[in-house]
C-alpha positions in Angstrom: 25.1 5.2 -5.3 25.9 5.8 -9.0 25.0 9.5 -9.3 27.0 12.6 -9.0 26.1 16.2 -8.0 26.4 17.3 -11.6 23.8 14.7 -12.5 21.6 16.1 -9.8 22.0 19.6 -11.3 21.1 18.3 -14.8 18.1 16.2 -13.7 16.6 19.0 -11.7 17.5 21.9 -13.9 18.9 23.4 -10.8 21.3 26.3 -10.1 24.6 25.2 -8.5 26.5 27.3 -6.0 29.6 26.1 -4.3 32.9 24.5 -5.1 32.9 22.9 -8.5 35.7 20.7 -7.4 33.3 18.6 -5.3 31.0 17.7 -8.1 31.6 14.1 -6.9 29.5 11.0 -6.5 26.8 11.3 -3.9 26.8 8.6 -1.1 23.0 8.6 -0.9 20.0 10.9 -1.0 18.2 11.6 2.3 15.1 13.7 3.2 15.6 13.3 7.0 18.4 15.4 8.5 18.6 13.1 11.5 19.6 10.2 9.2 22.3 12.0 7.2 25.7 10.4 6.8 28.9 11.7 5.4 28.6 12.4 1.7 24.8 12.4 1.5 22.7 14.9 -0.4 20.0 16.4 1.7 16.6 17.2 0.1 14.4 19.2 2.4 10.7 18.5 1.8 8.0 21.0 2.7 5.0 19.4 4.2 1.7 20.5 5.7 3.1 20.8 9.3 6.8 21.1 8.8 9.4 22.4 6.4 12.7 20.4 5.9 14.5 23.7 5.2 14.4 24.3 8.9 16.9 21.5 9.4 19.5 22.4 6.8 22.0 23.3 9.6 21.6 19.9 11.2 22.0 18.1 7.8 25.4 19.8 7.2 26.5 19.2 10.8 25.7 15.5 10.3 27.9 15.3 7.1 25.8 16.3 4.1 27.9 17.0 1.1 25.2 19.3 -0.4 21.6 20.3 -0.1 18.8 21.2 -2.5 17.0 24.4 -1.7 13.6 25.6 -2.9 14.3 29.0 -4.6 11.8 30.8 -2.3 14.1 30.1 0.6 17.2 31.6 -1.0 17.0 34.8 0.9 16.7 32.9 4.2 19.9 31.0 4.0 22.1 31.6 7.1 25.5 33.2 6.5 27.3 30.1 7.7 25.6 28.0 5.0 26.1 30.4 2.1 29.5 28.9 1.4 28.1 25.4 1.3 27.3 23.4 -1.8 23.7 24.2 -2.6 21.4 23.4 -5.6 18.5 25.8 -6.0 15.3 24.3 -7.5 11.7 25.4 -8.0 10.2 22.6 -5.9 12.3 20.1 -3.9 9.6 17.4 -4.0 9.5 17.5 -7.8 13.3 17.6 -7.8 13.4 14.4 -5.8 11.0 12.8 -8.3 13.1 14.1 -11.3 16.3 12.7 -9.8 14.6 9.3 -9.3 13.4 9.3 -12.9 16.9 10.2 -14.1 18.5 7.6 -11.8 16.2 4.7 -12.9 17.2 5.1 -16.5 20.7 4.1 -15.5 19.6 0.5 -14.8 18.6 -2.5 -16.8 15.8 -3.6 -14.4 12.4 -5.0 -14.9 9.7 -3.1 -13.0 6.5 -4.6 -11.6 4.1 -1.9 -10.7 1.2 -2.7 -8.3 -1.8 -0.6 -7.6 -5.5 -1.1 -6.7 -8.0 -0.1 -4.0 -7.3 -3.0 -1.7 -4.5 -5.6 -1.5 -1.5 -3.6 -3.0 0.9 -4.3 -0.1 0.1 -8.0 0.2 0.5 -8.5 -3.6 3.8 -6.6 -3.3 5.1 -9.0 -0.6 3.9 -12.0 -2.5 5.5 -10.8 -5.8 8.8 -10.0 -4.0 8.9 -13.5 -2.4 8.1 -15.3 -5.7 10.4 -13.3 -7.9 13.1 -13.5 -5.2 13.4 -17.2 -5.9 15.1 -16.5 -9.2 16.1 -12.8 -9.3 17.7 -10.1 -7.2 14.7 -8.1 -6.1 14.2 -4.6 -4.6 10.8 -4.0 -3.2 8.9 -1.1 -1.7 9.4 -0.9 2.0 6.6 0.0 4.4 4.3 2.6 3.0 6.9 4.2 0.6 4.4 4.0 -2.3 3.5 7.6 -3.0 4.9 10.8 -4.5 7.8 10.9 -2.0 8.1 7.3 -1.0 8.4 5.8 -4.5 11.3 8.0 -5.6 13.1 7.1 -2.4 12.7 3.4 -3.3 13.9 3.9 -6.9 17.0 5.6 -5.6 17.9 2.4 -3.8 18.5 0.6 -7.1 21.9 -1.1 -7.5 23.7 -2.7 -10.4 22.8 -6.1 -9.1 19.1 -5.4 -8.9 17.2 -7.3 -11.6 13.6 -6.7 -10.6 11.9 -3.8 -8.8 8.6 -4.6 -7.2 7.0 -1.2 -6.8 3.7 -0.6 -4.9 2.1 2.6 -6.3 -0.5 4.3 -4.2 -2.5 7.3 -5.3 -5.2 9.4 -3.7 -5.6 12.3 -6.2 -6.0 12.8 -9.9 -2.8 13.1 -11.8 -0.6 11.3 -9.3 -0.3 8.0 -11.1 1.0 9.6 -14.3 3.8 11.0 -12.2 4.6 7.7 -10.5 4.5 5.9 -13.8 7.0 8.4 -15.2 9.3 7.7 -12.4 9.1 3.9 -12.2 8.3 3.0 -15.9 6.6 -0.3 -15.1 7.1 -3.2 -17.6 4.3 -5.1 -15.9 1.4 -3.7 -13.9 -1.0 -5.4 -11.6 -4.3 -3.8 -10.6 -5.8 -5.7 -7.8 -9.3 -4.2 -7.9 -11.2 -1.0 -8.1 -13.3 -0.1 -5.0 -14.8 2.7 -3.0 -11.8 4.6 -1.7 -10.4 8.2 -1.9 -13.8 9.3 -3.2 -13.1 12.7 -1.6 -10.8 13.3 -4.5 -11.8 10.8 -7.2 -15.6 11.2 -6.7 -16.5 8.0 -8.6 -15.2 4.5 -9.1 -15.0 5.2 -12.8 -12.6 8.0 -12.2 -10.7 5.8 -9.8 -10.3 3.2 -12.5 -9.2 5.7 -15.1 -6.5 7.1 -12.8 -5.3 3.6 -11.7 -4.9 2.5 -15.4 -2.4 5.3 -15.9 0.1 2.9 -14.3 0.4 1.5 -17.8 1.4 4.8 -19.4 4.0 2.9 -21.4 2.1 1.0 -24.2 4.6 -1.9 -23.8 3.5 -2.4 -20.2 1.6 -5.6 -19.8 -1.5 -5.3 -17.6 -2.7 -7.9 -15.2 -6.3 -7.2 -14.1 -8.8 -8.7 -11.7 -11.6 -9.8 -14.0 -14.1 -10.0 -11.1 -13.7 -6.3 -10.4 -16.6 -4.7 -12.4 -14.8 -1.6 -13.5 -11.7 -3.6 -14.6 -13.8 -6.2 -16.4 -15.2 -3.5 -18.6 -11.8 -2.3 -19.9 -12.0 -2.2 -23.7 -9.6 -3.8 -26.0 -8.9 -0.3 -27.3 -6.0 0.1 -24.9 -2.6 -0.4 -26.6 -1.4 -2.6 -23.7 -1.6 -6.4 -23.6 -4.1 -7.4 -20.9 -4.2 -10.6 -18.9 -7.2 -11.3 -16.7 -7.3 -13.4 -13.5 -10.2 -14.2 -11.2 -12.6 -16.7 -9.9 -15.9 -16.2 -11.7 -15.2 -16.0 -15.4 -13.4 -17.4 -18.4 -10.0 -16.0 -17.4 -6.5 -17.0 -18.3 -5.8 -17.7 -14.6 -8.5 -18.8 -12.2 -9.0 -20.9 -9.1 -11.5 -23.4 -7.6 -11.9 -25.6 -4.5 -10.8 -22.8 -2.0 -10.4 -24.3 1.5 -9.1 -22.7 4.7 -7.3 -24.7 7.4 -5.7 -23.1 10.5 -4.1 -19.9 9.2 -3.5 -21.0 5.6 -5.6 -21.3 2.5 -5.5 -24.0 -0.2 -6.9 -23.7 -3.7 -6.6 -25.2 -7.1 -5.0 -23.1 -9.8 -6.4 -23.5 -13.3 -4.5 -22.3 -16.4 -3.9 -23.6 -19.9 -6.0 -26.7 -19.2 -3.7 -27.5 -16.2 -4.6 -27.7 -12.6 -2.2 -27.3 -9.6 -2.7 -27.2 -5.9 -1.5 -24.0 -4.3 -1.1 -23.1 -0.6 -0.7 -19.6 0.9 0.0 -18.8 4.5 -3.0 -16.5 5.0 -6.7 -16.6 5.0 -9.5 -15.1 2.9 -10.8 -15.2 -0.7 -9.2 -11.8 -1.2 -5.8 -13.3 -0.7 -6.6 -15.9 -3.3 -7.1 -13.1 -5.7 -3.8 -11.6 -4.6 -2.0 -14.8 -5.2 -3.6 -15.3 -8.6 -2.3 -11.9 -9.7 1.2 -12.8 -8.8 1.0 -16.3 -10.2 -0.3 -15.1 -13.6 2.6 -12.6 -14.0 5.2 -15.1 -12.7 4.1 -17.9 -15.1 4.1 -15.5 -18.0 7.7 -14.4 -17.5 8.8 -18.0 -17.1 9.3 -18.6 -13.4 9.0 -22.3 -12.7 5.7 -23.3 -11.0 7.6 -25.1 -8.2 9.5 -21.8 -7.4 6.2 -19.9 -7.5 4.6 -22.3 -5.0 7.7 -22.0 -2.8 7.7 -18.3 -2.9 4.0 -18.1 -2.0 4.3 -20.5 0.8 7.2 -18.6 2.3 6.0 -15.1 2.0 5.4 -13.3 5.3 2.0 -11.5 5.7 2.4 -7.9 6.8 1.5 -6.9 10.4 -1.9 -5.2 10.9 -3.2 -6.6 7.7 -5.3 -9.6 8.5 -2.9 -10.5 11.3 -4.4 -13.2 13.6 -3.6 -13.1 17.3 -4.5 -16.0 19.6 -4.6 -15.1 23.4 -6.6 -16.6 26.3 -8.9 -18.6 23.9 -9.7 -15.3 22.2 -9.0 -14.7 18.5 -8.1 -11.1 17.5 -8.0 -10.2 13.8 -5.8 -7.2 13.5 -6.7 -5.5 10.2 -6.1 -2.0 11.6 -3.6 -0.7 9.0 -6.3 0.9 6.8 -9.9 0.8 5.9 -12.3 1.2 3.0 -15.7 -0.4 2.3 -14.2 -3.1 0.1 -11.5 -3.9 2.6 -14.1 -4.1 5.4 -16.0 -6.7 3.4 -12.8 -8.6 2.8 -12.0 -8.5 6.5 -15.5 -9.8 7.4 -15.0 -12.6 4.9 -11.7 -13.4 6.5 -13.3 -13.3 10.0 -15.8 -15.9 8.8 -12.9 -18.2 7.8 -11.7 -18.2 11.4 -13.4 -20.9 13.4 -14.6 -20.1 17.0 -17.4 -21.1 19.3 -18.2 -17.7 20.8 -19.4 -14.3 19.7 -18.2 -12.3 16.7 -17.2 -8.7 17.5 -16.3 -6.0 15.1 -14.6 -2.8 16.2 -14.9 -0.2 13.4 -13.4 3.3 13.2 -14.0 6.0 10.7 -13.2 5.3 7.1 -11.6 8.4 5.8 -11.5 10.3 2.5 -14.9 9.1 1.3 -16.2 12.6 0.5 -19.8 13.7 0.4 -21.0 10.1 0.5 -19.2 9.2 3.7 -22.2 9.0 6.0 -24.2 7.0 3.5 -21.3 4.5 2.9 -20.7 4.1 6.7 -24.5 3.4 7.1 -24.4 0.7 4.4 -21.4 -0.9 6.0 -23.3 -1.1 9.3 -26.1 -2.9 7.6 -23.6 -5.2 5.9 -22.0 -6.1 9.3 -25.4 -6.9 10.9 -26.6 -9.0 8.0 -23.2 -10.8 8.0 -24.0 -12.1 11.5 -21.7 -9.8 13.6 -23.0 -10.1 17.2 -21.4 -6.9 18.6 -20.4 -3.7 16.7 -18.2 -1.1 18.5 -17.7 2.1 16.6 -15.0 4.8 17.0 -15.4 8.3 15.7 -18.1 10.7 14.6 -18.7 9.2 11.1 -18.4 5.6 12.3 -21.6 6.3 14.4 -23.4 5.8 11.1 -22.1 2.2 11.0 -24.0 1.7 14.3 -27.1 3.3 12.8 -26.9 1.1 9.8 -26.5 -2.0 12.0 -29.6 -1.0 13.9 -31.6 -0.3 10.7 -30.9 -3.9 9.6 -33.3 -5.0 12.4 -30.9 -7.8 13.4 -29.8 -8.9 16.9 -26.6 -7.0 16.6 -25.6 -5.1 19.7 -23.9 -1.7 19.1 -21.7 0.6 21.1 -20.5 4.1 20.0 -17.2 5.4 21.3 -15.2 8.6 21.1 -11.8 7.1 21.5 -9.7 4.0 21.1 -9.4 3.8 24.9 -13.1 3.7 25.4 -13.5 1.0 22.7 -10.9 -1.1 24.4 -12.7 -0.7 27.7 -16.0 -1.8 26.2 -14.4 -4.7 24.5 -12.9 -5.9 27.8 -16.3 -5.8 29.4 -18.0 -7.8 26.7 -15.4 -10.3 25.7 -15.6 -14.0 26.6 -13.5 -17.1 25.9 -14.1 -18.4 22.4 -15.0 -15.0 20.9 -13.3 -13.6 17.8 -12.7 -9.9 17.3 -12.1 -7.8 14.1 -10.3 -4.4 14.6 -10.6 -2.1 11.5 -10.1 1.6 10.8 -8.4 4.1 8.5 -4.7 4.7 9.2 -5.4 8.1 10.7 -7.6 6.4 13.4 -4.7 4.3 14.8 -7.0 1.5 15.8 -4.0 -0.7 16.6 -4.1 1.2 19.9 -7.4 -0.7 20.7 -5.5 -4.0 20.6 -2.6 -2.7 22.6 -4.9 -1.4 25.4 -7.1 -4.5 25.3 -4.0 -6.8 25.7 -2.8 -4.7 28.6 -6.2 -4.9 30.3 -6.6 -8.7 30.1 
C-alpha cells in the first residue's frame, strides 16, 4: 500500500504521538481488529451498537503499527498503549474518508460510479465483467458501497489498477456529495429513481437530486435511464454531458425484441443506426436496462462490441438477487437481498418470465425505510401483486400485513397468509406448495428472508 503514516497525519489533520522513526509505509488499513496483520493501521469506528475503540488492545496485539483515536477517547487510553503510535482525530469515520480521498489522488485511474434505487449491484458486476475484458479492474465487493465501505474499496487501489467500478449507495441527504468527493467518478450511471429511503429523502424528487450529486465533477459524463420519469426530466442546464439509454424513447442506446429462454435473456441492441444481438445470463426487463447502461458506457469509451458481448455473457449474477433455484419440480426465485416497491415490481416481472405449470406464490416481508407512507405503499404493493395474478401471498412482519390487505382489496382470487416470523412463513409455504409451483421470496435486508428459503429446503 503506497501510503505512509506521515501521509495519514497530513490527510486527517491529526495529532501524532509516538516514535517519529516509524513514520513508515503502512501495510494496509483495517477497521476490524480481528483481521489486523503486522504493519497495519487500525481505524476504530464508532457504530450504533459498538465502538471500535474497545478493541485497540487486540489490534496492537495482532500487529498493528499504529491506531487512529477519536480525541474524546484520549483520556481513556490504557497506560500500556500510551507509548504506542497513535494519531488523534476528531472523527475516525471522517478520517477514514479523508485518507481514502487523499490516497485516490495518487493514482491515474478511471472511476465508474454507479447509483440508483434498484439495480446498482448488478450493473456493477456487469460493468466489471465488461471492462475486465480490456482493463485491470477493481470493483466494489459485497455491500461496501457506503460511507465506510466505499473508502475501504478505494484504499485497495494499486499501481496496476486502470478502472475502479464503484457502487455508491446512499440513504440520507448529503451522503452522495461525500462519496463523490472520495471516488471522483469520471463516468456515472444512474439506473433509475424509485420509491426507496423515503424515511430520509421524503420524495422521489429529493432522491433524484441527491443521486445526481454523483456527478459533482462537471467533467463526469452521466448515463441515465431515460425511462425513469425523474431522470428523463433532467434539464440540459447541468454542466455534465448526458447520455440516455432505455426502451421507450429516442435514446442513444435502446433495445427491442426482448426474449427470455431458460435462465437467459436475448435482445436486440440499437445504436447509431446499427443493430446487434445481445445475450445476458439473467432474466427480466430490468436486467435489460442494466445491460444497456453498461453497453452505452463501454461503447462510448471504445471497448469493442465483441468484448462487450463476451463480458456480459460471462458475468455472474449475484446471489439473492433474482437467483433461480430448481428443486423437486419447484422453482424458487430468491430475491431476498433487499426490497423496495420498484424492486418488487421488477421481481414480479422476473417471476412472470419463468415458465411453470403450477401456482405462483409470493413471500413478502416488510419494506423498510419508507417513512410515513410505509403502510400506504405496502397496501398498493398488495394490490399490485393480486392484479398481477399472484395466487398466494404470504407476508412477514407488521407492516407487510398491509400487503395482505391490499391484495384482499383488489377483489381477486389471491389467497393471503400473515406471519410473524420467517419460520412461520416457511411452514405455511411447505403446507401449500405443490410440484410445478414457482415462489418469489422478497424482503428488506433487515428482514433476512433468505432464512425462509433455508428453512423451506430443510423441510422438503
